[in-house]
mmCIF file of the N, C-alpha and C atoms, coordinates in Angstrom:
data_MODEL
# 
_entry.id   MODEL 
# 
loop_
_atom_site.group_PDB 
_atom_site.id 
_atom_site.type_symbol 
_atom_site.label_atom_id 
_atom_site.label_alt_id 
_atom_site.label_comp_id 
_atom_site.label_asym_id 
_atom_site.label_entity_id 
_atom_site.label_seq_id 
_atom_site.pdbx_PDB_ins_code 
_atom_site.Cartn_x 
_atom_site.Cartn_y 
_atom_site.Cartn_z 
_atom_site.occupancy 
_atom_site.B_iso_or_equiv 
_atom_site.pdbx_formal_charge 
_atom_site.auth_seq_id 
_atom_site.auth_comp_id 
_atom_site.auth_asym_id 
_atom_site.auth_atom_id 
_atom_site.pdbx_PDB_model_num 
ATOM 1   N N  . UNK A 1 1  ? 0.840   -1.173  0.000  1.00 0.00 ? 1  UNK A N  1 
ATOM 2   C CA . UNK A 1 1  ? 0.000   0.000   0.000  1.00 0.00 ? 1  UNK A CA 1 
ATOM 3   C C  . UNK A 1 1  ? 0.884   1.234   0.000  1.00 0.00 ? 1  UNK A C  1 
ATOM 4   N N  . UNK A 1 2  ? 0.425   2.232   -0.673 1.00 0.00 ? 2  UNK A N  1 
ATOM 5   C CA . UNK A 1 2  ? 1.155   3.492   -0.716 1.00 0.00 ? 2  UNK A CA 1 
ATOM 6   C C  . UNK A 1 2  ? 0.186   4.643   -0.495 1.00 0.00 ? 2  UNK A C  1 
ATOM 7   N N  . UNK A 1 3  ? 0.705   5.701   0.109  1.00 0.00 ? 3  UNK A N  1 
ATOM 8   C CA . UNK A 1 3  ? -0.090  6.897   0.327  1.00 0.00 ? 3  UNK A CA 1 
ATOM 9   C C  . UNK A 1 3  ? 0.729   8.107   -0.105 1.00 0.00 ? 3  UNK A C  1 
ATOM 10  N N  . UNK A 1 4  ? 0.061   9.115   -0.571 1.00 0.00 ? 4  UNK A N  1 
ATOM 11  C CA . UNK A 1 4  ? 0.757   10.349  -0.929 1.00 0.00 ? 4  UNK A CA 1 
ATOM 12  C C  . UNK A 1 4  ? 0.987   11.219  0.302  1.00 0.00 ? 4  UNK A C  1 
ATOM 13  N N  . UNK A 1 5  ? 0.406   10.835  1.427  1.00 0.00 ? 5  UNK A N  1 
ATOM 14  C CA . UNK A 1 5  ? 0.572   11.553  2.685  1.00 0.00 ? 5  UNK A CA 1 
ATOM 15  C C  . UNK A 1 5  ? 1.502   10.734  3.580  1.00 0.00 ? 5  UNK A C  1 
ATOM 16  N N  . UNK A 1 6  ? 2.695   11.238  3.870  1.00 0.00 ? 6  UNK A N  1 
ATOM 17  C CA . UNK A 1 6  ? 3.683   10.485  4.648  1.00 0.00 ? 6  UNK A CA 1 
ATOM 18  C C  . UNK A 1 6  ? 3.272   10.271  6.100  1.00 0.00 ? 6  UNK A C  1 
ATOM 19  N N  . UNK A 1 7  ? 2.214   10.950  6.562  1.00 0.00 ? 7  UNK A N  1 
ATOM 20  C CA . UNK A 1 7  ? 1.773   10.776  7.944  1.00 0.00 ? 7  UNK A CA 1 
ATOM 21  C C  . UNK A 1 7  ? 0.639   9.751   8.069  1.00 0.00 ? 7  UNK A C  1 
ATOM 22  N N  . UNK A 1 8  ? 0.237   9.149   6.958  1.00 0.00 ? 8  UNK A N  1 
ATOM 23  C CA . UNK A 1 8  ? -0.850  8.182   6.977  1.00 0.00 ? 8  UNK A CA 1 
ATOM 24  C C  . UNK A 1 8  ? -0.411  6.906   7.685  1.00 0.00 ? 8  UNK A C  1 
ATOM 25  N N  . UNK A 1 9  ? -1.273  6.378   8.521  1.00 0.00 ? 9  UNK A N  1 
ATOM 26  C CA . UNK A 1 9  ? -1.022  5.106   9.192  1.00 0.00 ? 9  UNK A CA 1 
ATOM 27  C C  . UNK A 1 9  ? -2.352  4.401   9.394  1.00 0.00 ? 9  UNK A C  1 
ATOM 28  N N  . UNK A 1 10 ? -2.299  3.083   9.654  1.00 0.00 ? 10 UNK A N  1 
ATOM 29  C CA . UNK A 1 10 ? -3.539  2.353   9.869  1.00 0.00 ? 10 UNK A CA 1 
ATOM 30  C C  . UNK A 1 10 ? -3.284  1.079   10.647 1.00 0.00 ? 10 UNK A C  1 
ATOM 31  N N  . UNK A 1 11 ? -4.315  0.622   11.315 1.00 0.00 ? 11 UNK A N  1 
ATOM 32  C CA . UNK A 1 11 ? -4.322  -0.695  11.931 1.00 0.00 ? 11 UNK A CA 1 
ATOM 33  C C  . UNK A 1 11 ? -5.318  -1.517  11.129 1.00 0.00 ? 11 UNK A C  1 
ATOM 34  N N  . UNK A 1 12 ? -4.846  -2.616  10.590 1.00 0.00 ? 12 UNK A N  1 
ATOM 35  C CA . UNK A 1 12 ? -5.672  -3.489  9.762  1.00 0.00 ? 12 UNK A CA 1 
ATOM 36  C C  . UNK A 1 12 ? -6.165  -4.645  10.620 1.00 0.00 ? 12 UNK A C  1 
ATOM 37  N N  . UNK A 1 13 ? -7.439  -4.966  10.520 1.00 0.00 ? 13 UNK A N  1 
ATOM 38  C CA . UNK A 1 13 ? -8.027  -6.089  11.251 1.00 0.00 ? 13 UNK A CA 1 
ATOM 39  C C  . UNK A 1 13 ? -8.656  -7.037  10.230 1.00 0.00 ? 13 UNK A C  1 
ATOM 40  N N  . UNK A 1 14 ? -8.196  -8.278  10.252 1.00 0.00 ? 14 UNK A N  1 
ATOM 41  C CA . UNK A 1 14 ? -8.707  -9.282  9.325  1.00 0.00 ? 14 UNK A CA 1 
ATOM 42  C C  . UNK A 1 14 ? -9.353  -10.404 10.140 1.00 0.00 ? 14 UNK A C  1 
ATOM 43  N N  . UNK A 1 15 ? -10.634 -10.629 9.897  1.00 0.00 ? 15 UNK A N  1 
ATOM 44  C CA . UNK A 1 15 ? -11.355 -11.714 10.572 1.00 0.00 ? 15 UNK A CA 1 
ATOM 45  C C  . UNK A 1 15 ? -11.214 -12.991 9.748  1.00 0.00 ? 15 UNK A C  1 
ATOM 46  N N  . UNK A 1 16 ? -10.941 -14.089 10.422 1.00 0.00 ? 16 UNK A N  1 
ATOM 47  C CA . UNK A 1 16 ? -10.797 -15.380 9.755  1.00 0.00 ? 16 UNK A CA 1 
ATOM 48  C C  . UNK A 1 16 ? -11.870 -16.336 10.254 1.00 0.00 ? 16 UNK A C  1 
ATOM 49  N N  . UNK A 1 17 ? -12.401 -17.189 9.386  1.00 0.00 ? 17 UNK A N  1 
ATOM 50  C CA . UNK A 1 17 ? -13.452 -18.115 9.794  1.00 0.00 ? 17 UNK A CA 1 
ATOM 51  C C  . UNK A 1 17 ? -12.921 -19.305 10.595 1.00 0.00 ? 17 UNK A C  1 
ATOM 52  N N  . UNK A 1 18 ? -11.596 -19.461 10.677 1.00 0.00 ? 18 UNK A N  1 
ATOM 53  C CA . UNK A 1 18 ? -11.025 -20.585 11.418 1.00 0.00 ? 18 UNK A CA 1 
ATOM 54  C C  . UNK A 1 18 ? -9.852  -20.099 12.265 1.00 0.00 ? 18 UNK A C  1 
ATOM 55  N N  . UNK A 1 19 ? -9.396  -20.936 13.161 1.00 0.00 ? 19 UNK A N  1 
ATOM 56  C CA . UNK A 1 19 ? -8.312  -20.557 14.077 1.00 0.00 ? 19 UNK A CA 1 
ATOM 57  C C  . UNK A 1 19 ? -6.956  -21.065 13.595 1.00 0.00 ? 19 UNK A C  1 
ATOM 58  N N  . UNK A 1 20 ? -6.756  -21.144 12.294 1.00 0.00 ? 20 UNK A N  1 
ATOM 59  C CA . UNK A 1 20 ? -5.470  -21.589 11.763 1.00 0.00 ? 20 UNK A CA 1 
ATOM 60  C C  . UNK A 1 20 ? -4.384  -20.565 12.089 1.00 0.00 ? 20 UNK A C  1 
ATOM 61  N N  . UNK A 1 21 ? -3.147  -21.018 12.108 1.00 0.00 ? 21 UNK A N  1 
ATOM 62  C CA . UNK A 1 21 ? -2.011  -20.151 12.407 1.00 0.00 ? 21 UNK A CA 1 
ATOM 63  C C  . UNK A 1 21 ? -1.804  -19.114 11.309 1.00 0.00 ? 21 UNK A C  1 
ATOM 64  N N  . UNK A 1 22 ? -1.543  -17.884 11.695 1.00 0.00 ? 22 UNK A N  1 
ATOM 65  C CA . UNK A 1 22 ? -1.266  -16.777 10.764 1.00 0.00 ? 22 UNK A CA 1 
ATOM 66  C C  . UNK A 1 22 ? -0.002  -16.070 11.238 1.00 0.00 ? 22 UNK A C  1 
ATOM 67  N N  . UNK A 1 23 ? 0.661   -15.366 10.333 1.00 0.00 ? 23 UNK A N  1 
ATOM 68  C CA . UNK A 1 23 ? 1.824   -14.584 10.726 1.00 0.00 ? 23 UNK A CA 1 
ATOM 69  C C  . UNK A 1 23 ? 2.002   -13.402 9.794  1.00 0.00 ? 23 UNK A C  1 
ATOM 70  N N  . UNK A 1 24 ? 2.726   -12.407 10.270 1.00 0.00 ? 24 UNK A N  1 
ATOM 71  C CA . UNK A 1 24 ? 3.040   -11.210 9.492  1.00 0.00 ? 24 UNK A CA 1 
ATOM 72  C C  . UNK A 1 24 ? 4.485   -11.325 9.026  1.00 0.00 ? 24 UNK A C  1 
ATOM 73  N N  . UNK A 1 25 ? 4.715   -11.070 7.735  1.00 0.00 ? 25 UNK A N  1 
ATOM 74  C CA . UNK A 1 25 ? 6.059   -11.047 7.177  1.00 0.00 ? 25 UNK A CA 1 
ATOM 75  C C  . UNK A 1 25 ? 6.377   -9.634  6.724  1.00 0.00 ? 25 UNK A C  1 
ATOM 76  N N  . UNK A 1 26 ? 7.591   -9.178  7.035  1.00 0.00 ? 26 UNK A N  1 
ATOM 77  C CA . UNK A 1 26 ? 8.074   -7.882  6.572  1.00 0.00 ? 26 UNK A CA 1 
ATOM 78  C C  . UNK A 1 26 ? 9.437   -8.121  5.939  1.00 0.00 ? 26 UNK A C  1 
ATOM 79  N N  . UNK A 1 27 ? 9.563   -7.766  4.667  1.00 0.00 ? 27 UNK A N  1 
ATOM 80  C CA . UNK A 1 27 ? 10.798  -8.009  3.921  1.00 0.00 ? 27 UNK A CA 1 
ATOM 81  C C  . UNK A 1 27 ? 11.208  -9.479  3.998  1.00 0.00 ? 27 UNK A C  1 
ATOM 82  N N  . UNK A 1 28 ? 10.209  -10.365 3.970  1.00 0.00 ? 28 UNK A N  1 
ATOM 83  C CA . UNK A 1 28 ? 10.461  -11.799 3.973  1.00 0.00 ? 28 UNK A CA 1 
ATOM 84  C C  . UNK A 1 28 ? 10.778  -12.400 5.331  1.00 0.00 ? 28 UNK A C  1 
ATOM 85  N N  . UNK A 1 29 ? 10.744  -11.584 6.392  1.00 0.00 ? 29 UNK A N  1 
ATOM 86  C CA . UNK A 1 29 ? 11.063  -12.067 7.731  1.00 0.00 ? 29 UNK A CA 1 
ATOM 87  C C  . UNK A 1 29 ? 9.839   -11.963 8.629  1.00 0.00 ? 29 UNK A C  1 
ATOM 88  N N  . UNK A 1 30 ? 9.661   -12.970 9.465  1.00 0.00 ? 30 UNK A N  1 
ATOM 89  C CA . UNK A 1 30 ? 8.520   -13.011 10.368 1.00 0.00 ? 30 UNK A CA 1 
ATOM 90  C C  . UNK A 1 30 ? 8.618   -11.922 11.427 1.00 0.00 ? 30 UNK A C  1 
ATOM 91  N N  . UNK A 1 31 ? 7.486   -11.246 11.677 1.00 0.00 ? 31 UNK A N  1 
ATOM 92  C CA . UNK A 1 31 ? 7.387   -10.261 12.749 1.00 0.00 ? 31 UNK A CA 1 
ATOM 93  C C  . UNK A 1 31 ? 6.641   -10.940 13.898 1.00 0.00 ? 31 UNK A C  1 
ATOM 94  N N  . UNK A 1 32 ? 7.306   -11.088 15.037 1.00 0.00 ? 32 UNK A N  1 
ATOM 95  C CA . UNK A 1 32 ? 6.673   -11.749 16.180 1.00 0.00 ? 32 UNK A CA 1 
ATOM 96  C C  . UNK A 1 32 ? 5.466   -10.966 16.675 1.00 0.00 ? 32 UNK A C  1 
ATOM 97  N N  . UNK A 1 33 ? 4.488   -11.711 17.235 1.00 0.00 ? 33 UNK A N  1 
ATOM 98  C CA . UNK A 1 33 ? 3.316   -11.078 17.827 1.00 0.00 ? 33 UNK A CA 1 
ATOM 99  C C  . UNK A 1 33 ? 3.704   -10.331 19.093 1.00 0.00 ? 33 UNK A C  1 
ATOM 100 N N  . UNK A 1 34 ? 2.881   -9.395  19.496 1.00 0.00 ? 34 UNK A N  1 
ATOM 101 C CA . UNK A 1 34 ? 3.081   -8.708  20.769 1.00 0.00 ? 34 UNK A CA 1 
ATOM 102 C C  . UNK A 1 34 ? 3.110   -9.741  21.893 1.00 0.00 ? 34 UNK A C  1 
ATOM 103 N N  . UNK A 1 35 ? 3.746   -9.391  22.978 1.00 0.00 ? 35 UNK A N  1 
ATOM 104 C CA . UNK A 1 35 ? 3.841   -10.276 24.130 1.00 0.00 ? 35 UNK A CA 1 
ATOM 105 C C  . UNK A 1 35 ? 2.465   -10.510 24.751 1.00 0.00 ? 35 UNK A C  1 
ATOM 106 N N  . UNK A 1 36 ? 2.314   -11.671 25.363 1.00 0.00 ? 36 UNK A N  1 
ATOM 107 C CA . UNK A 1 36 ? 1.084   -12.015 26.072 1.00 0.00 ? 36 UNK A CA 1 
ATOM 108 C C  . UNK A 1 36 ? 0.899   -11.044 27.236 1.00 0.00 ? 36 UNK A C  1 
ATOM 109 N N  . UNK A 1 37 ? -0.320  -10.577 27.436 1.00 0.00 ? 37 UNK A N  1 
ATOM 110 C CA . UNK A 1 37 ? -0.646  -9.641  28.502 1.00 0.00 ? 37 UNK A CA 1 
ATOM 111 C C  . UNK A 1 37 ? -1.717  -10.282 29.387 1.00 0.00 ? 37 UNK A C  1 
ATOM 112 N N  . UNK A 1 38 ? -1.342  -10.637 30.604 1.00 0.00 ? 38 UNK A N  1 
ATOM 113 C CA . UNK A 1 38 ? -2.297  -11.293 31.518 1.00 0.00 ? 38 UNK A CA 1 
ATOM 114 C C  . UNK A 1 38 ? -3.503  -10.412 31.806 1.00 0.00 ? 38 UNK A C  1 
ATOM 115 N N  . UNK A 1 39 ? -3.301  -9.092  31.896 1.00 0.00 ? 39 UNK A N  1 
ATOM 116 C CA . UNK A 1 39 ? -4.428  -8.189  32.155 1.00 0.00 ? 39 UNK A CA 1 
ATOM 117 C C  . UNK A 1 39 ? -5.436  -8.212  31.009 1.00 0.00 ? 39 UNK A C  1 
ATOM 118 N N  . UNK A 1 40 ? -4.930  -8.328  29.786 1.00 0.00 ? 40 UNK A N  1 
ATOM 119 C CA . UNK A 1 40 ? -5.794  -8.378  28.599 1.00 0.00 ? 40 UNK A CA 1 
ATOM 120 C C  . UNK A 1 40 ? -6.345  -9.782  28.372 1.00 0.00 ? 40 UNK A C  1 
ATOM 121 N N  . UNK A 1 41 ? -5.673  -10.772 28.994 1.00 0.00 ? 41 UNK A N  1 
ATOM 122 C CA . UNK A 1 41 ? -5.968  -12.189 28.766 1.00 0.00 ? 41 UNK A CA 1 
ATOM 123 C C  . UNK A 1 41 ? -5.838  -12.523 27.283 1.00 0.00 ? 41 UNK A C  1 
ATOM 124 N N  . UNK A 1 42 ? -4.805  -11.942 26.697 1.00 0.00 ? 42 UNK A N  1 
ATOM 125 C CA . UNK A 1 42 ? -4.501  -12.133 25.285 1.00 0.00 ? 42 UNK A CA 1 
ATOM 126 C C  . UNK A 1 42 ? -3.217  -11.407 24.942 1.00 0.00 ? 42 UNK A C  1 
ATOM 127 N N  . UNK A 1 43 ? -2.895  -11.360 23.673 1.00 0.00 ? 43 UNK A N  1 
ATOM 128 C CA . UNK A 1 43 ? -1.699  -10.634 23.252 1.00 0.00 ? 43 UNK A CA 1 
ATOM 129 C C  . UNK A 1 43 ? -1.923  -9.142  23.426 1.00 0.00 ? 43 UNK A C  1 
ATOM 130 N N  . UNK A 1 44 ? -0.865  -8.427  23.787 1.00 0.00 ? 44 UNK A N  1 
ATOM 131 C CA . UNK A 1 44 ? -0.957  -7.002  24.086 1.00 0.00 ? 44 UNK A CA 1 
ATOM 132 C C  . UNK A 1 44 ? -1.486  -6.192  22.922 1.00 0.00 ? 44 UNK A C  1 
ATOM 133 N N  . UNK A 1 45 ? -2.139  -5.080  23.220 1.00 0.00 ? 45 UNK A N  1 
ATOM 134 C CA . UNK A 1 45 ? -2.713  -4.230  22.173 1.00 0.00 ? 45 UNK A CA 1 
ATOM 135 C C  . UNK A 1 45 ? -1.645  -3.613  21.275 1.00 0.00 ? 45 UNK A C  1 
ATOM 136 N N  . UNK A 1 46 ? -2.051  -3.216  20.088 1.00 0.00 ? 46 UNK A N  1 
ATOM 137 C CA . UNK A 1 46 ? -1.162  -2.550  19.138 1.00 0.00 ? 46 UNK A CA 1 
ATOM 138 C C  . UNK A 1 46 ? -0.836  -1.156  19.684 1.00 0.00 ? 46 UNK A C  1 
ATOM 139 N N  . UNK A 1 47 ? 0.457   -0.857  19.794 1.00 0.00 ? 47 UNK A N  1 
ATOM 140 C CA . UNK A 1 47 ? 0.896   0.432   20.331 1.00 0.00 ? 47 UNK A CA 1 
ATOM 141 C C  . UNK A 1 47 ? 1.422   1.365   19.243 1.00 0.00 ? 47 UNK A C  1 
ATOM 142 N N  . UNK A 1 48 ? 1.421   0.900   18.005 1.00 0.00 ? 48 UNK A N  1 
ATOM 143 C CA . UNK A 1 48 ? 1.931   1.661   16.862 1.00 0.00 ? 48 UNK A CA 1 
ATOM 144 C C  . UNK A 1 48 ? 3.427   1.956   17.002 1.00 0.00 ? 48 UNK A C  1 
ATOM 145 N N  . UNK A 1 49 ? 4.157   1.000   17.568 1.00 0.00 ? 49 UNK A N  1 
ATOM 146 C CA . UNK A 1 49 ? 5.595   1.155   17.806 1.00 0.00 ? 49 UNK A CA 1 
ATOM 147 C C  . UNK A 1 49 ? 6.442   0.914   16.572 1.00 0.00 ? 49 UNK A C  1 
ATOM 148 N N  . UNK A 1 50 ? 5.993   0.009   15.680 1.00 0.00 ? 50 UNK A N  1 
ATOM 149 C CA . UNK A 1 50 ? 6.787   -0.325  14.505 1.00 0.00 ? 50 UNK A CA 1 
ATOM 150 C C  . UNK A 1 50 ? 5.909   -0.978  13.444 1.00 0.00 ? 50 UNK A C  1 
ATOM 151 N N  . UNK A 1 51 ? 6.367   -0.884  12.219 1.00 0.00 ? 51 UNK A N  1 
ATOM 152 C CA . UNK A 1 51 ? 5.644   -1.471  11.091 1.00 0.00 ? 51 UNK A CA 1 
ATOM 153 C C  . UNK A 1 51 ? 5.562   -2.984  11.254 1.00 0.00 ? 51 UNK A C  1 
ATOM 154 N N  . UNK A 1 52 ? 4.366   -3.504  11.137 1.00 0.00 ? 52 UNK A N  1 
ATOM 155 C CA . UNK A 1 52 ? 4.162   -4.945  11.248 1.00 0.00 ? 52 UNK A CA 1 
ATOM 156 C C  . UNK A 1 52 ? 3.818   -5.407  12.646 1.00 0.00 ? 52 UNK A C  1 
ATOM 157 N N  . UNK A 1 53 ? 3.825   -4.489  13.613 1.00 0.00 ? 53 UNK A N  1 
ATOM 158 C CA . UNK A 1 53 ? 3.434   -4.880  14.974 1.00 0.00 ? 53 UNK A CA 1 
ATOM 159 C C  . UNK A 1 53 ? 2.074   -5.566  14.873 1.00 0.00 ? 53 UNK A C  1 
ATOM 160 N N  . UNK A 1 54 ? 1.915   -6.697  15.569 1.00 0.00 ? 54 UNK A N  1 
ATOM 161 C CA . UNK A 1 54 ? 0.686   -7.454  15.382 1.00 0.00 ? 54 UNK A CA 1 
ATOM 162 C C  . UNK A 1 54 ? 0.294   -8.259  16.607 1.00 0.00 ? 54 UNK A C  1 
ATOM 163 N N  . UNK A 1 55 ? -0.953  -8.696  16.581 1.00 0.00 ? 55 UNK A N  1 
ATOM 164 C CA . UNK A 1 55 ? -1.474  -9.599  17.608 1.00 0.00 ? 55 UNK A CA 1 
ATOM 165 C C  . UNK A 1 55 ? -2.622  -10.397 17.014 1.00 0.00 ? 55 UNK A C  1 
ATOM 166 N N  . UNK A 1 56 ? -2.879  -11.525 17.628 1.00 0.00 ? 56 UNK A N  1 
ATOM 167 C CA . UNK A 1 56 ? -4.010  -12.358 17.243 1.00 0.00 ? 56 UNK A CA 1 
ATOM 168 C C  . UNK A 1 56 ? -5.020  -12.293 18.377 1.00 0.00 ? 56 UNK A C  1 
ATOM 169 N N  . UNK A 1 57 ? -6.264  -12.017 18.048 1.00 0.00 ? 57 UNK A N  1 
ATOM 170 C CA . UNK A 1 57 ? -7.315  -11.943 19.056 1.00 0.00 ? 57 UNK A CA 1 
ATOM 171 C C  . UNK A 1 57 ? -8.071  -13.265 18.996 1.00 0.00 ? 57 UNK A C  1 
ATOM 172 N N  . UNK A 1 58 ? -7.765  -14.124 19.984 1.00 0.00 ? 58 UNK A N  1 
ATOM 173 C CA . UNK A 1 58 ? -8.369  -15.452 20.033 1.00 0.00 ? 58 UNK A CA 1 
ATOM 174 C C  . UNK A 1 58 ? -9.867  -15.400 20.227 1.00 0.00 ? 58 UNK A C  1 
ATOM 175 N N  . UNK A 1 59 ? -10.522 -16.503 20.020 1.00 0.00 ? 59 UNK A N  1 
ATOM 176 C CA . UNK A 1 59 ? -11.976 -16.691 20.094 1.00 0.00 ? 59 UNK A CA 1 
ATOM 177 C C  . UNK A 1 59 ? -12.676 -15.906 18.988 1.00 0.00 ? 59 UNK A C  1 
ATOM 178 N N  . UNK A 1 60 ? -12.284 -14.640 18.786 1.00 0.00 ? 60 UNK A N  1 
ATOM 179 C CA . UNK A 1 60 ? -12.864 -13.828 17.708 1.00 0.00 ? 60 UNK A CA 1 
ATOM 180 C C  . UNK A 1 60 ? -12.168 -14.117 16.376 1.00 0.00 ? 60 UNK A C  1 
ATOM 181 N N  . UNK A 1 61 ? -10.990 -14.765 16.427 1.00 0.00 ? 61 UNK A N  1 
ATOM 182 C CA . UNK A 1 61 ? -10.205 -15.103 15.231 1.00 0.00 ? 61 UNK A CA 1 
ATOM 183 C C  . UNK A 1 61 ? -9.908  -13.882 14.360 1.00 0.00 ? 61 UNK A C  1 
ATOM 184 N N  . UNK A 1 62 ? -9.299  -12.873 14.979 1.00 0.00 ? 62 UNK A N  1 
ATOM 185 C CA . UNK A 1 62 ? -8.944  -11.646 14.276 1.00 0.00 ? 62 UNK A CA 1 
ATOM 186 C C  . UNK A 1 62 ? -7.436  -11.443 14.340 1.00 0.00 ? 62 UNK A C  1 
ATOM 187 N N  . UNK A 1 63 ? -6.816  -11.212 13.191 1.00 0.00 ? 63 UNK A N  1 
ATOM 188 C CA . UNK A 1 63 ? -5.418  -10.830 13.130 1.00 0.00 ? 63 UNK A CA 1 
ATOM 189 C C  . UNK A 1 63 ? -5.382  -9.324  12.942 1.00 0.00 ? 63 UNK A C  1 
ATOM 190 N N  . UNK A 1 64 ? -4.636  -8.643  13.791 1.00 0.00 ? 64 UNK A N  1 
ATOM 191 C CA . UNK A 1 64 ? -4.573  -7.185  13.775 1.00 0.00 ? 64 UNK A CA 1 
ATOM 192 C C  . UNK A 1 64 ? -3.108  -6.791  13.603 1.00 0.00 ? 64 UNK A C  1 
ATOM 193 N N  . UNK A 1 65 ? -2.830  -5.852  12.689 1.00 0.00 ? 65 UNK A N  1 
ATOM 194 C CA . UNK A 1 65 ? -1.453  -5.396  12.488 1.00 0.00 ? 65 UNK A CA 1 
ATOM 195 C C  . UNK A 1 65 ? -1.400  -3.935  12.098 1.00 0.00 ? 65 UNK A C  1 
ATOM 196 N N  . UNK A 1 66 ? -0.230  -3.327  12.338 1.00 0.00 ? 66 UNK A N  1 
ATOM 197 C CA . UNK A 1 66 ? -0.027  -1.891  12.159 1.00 0.00 ? 66 UNK A CA 1 
ATOM 198 C C  . UNK A 1 66 ? 0.813   -1.606  10.926 1.00 0.00 ? 66 UNK A C  1 
ATOM 199 N N  . UNK A 1 67 ? 0.358   -0.633  10.128 1.00 0.00 ? 67 UNK A N  1 
ATOM 200 C CA . UNK A 1 67 ? 1.095   -0.137  8.973  1.00 0.00 ? 67 UNK A CA 1 
ATOM 201 C C  . UNK A 1 67 ? 1.261   1.369   9.097  1.00 0.00 ? 67 UNK A C  1 
ATOM 202 N N  . UNK A 1 68 ? 2.502   1.855   9.273  1.00 0.00 ? 68 UNK A N  1 
ATOM 203 C CA . UNK A 1 68 ? 2.712   3.310   9.381  1.00 0.00 ? 68 UNK A CA 1 
ATOM 204 C C  . UNK A 1 68 ? 2.697   3.974   8.011  1.00 0.00 ? 68 UNK A C  1 
# 
């Protein structure tokens, strides 16, 4: 994706009908998911820290990732 505005950013959420394993690749390398957060009872929320930051939201089967 490309934007003519260099300040454009987004968090993409993709819902999947099954709980199969998913991963984010950046330049051909895997980007690890955010660390598990006991308070969230899931992977930590997207903080917009870096391109490809991601988490999987279990039960809802949603993969969420950040694109600056």
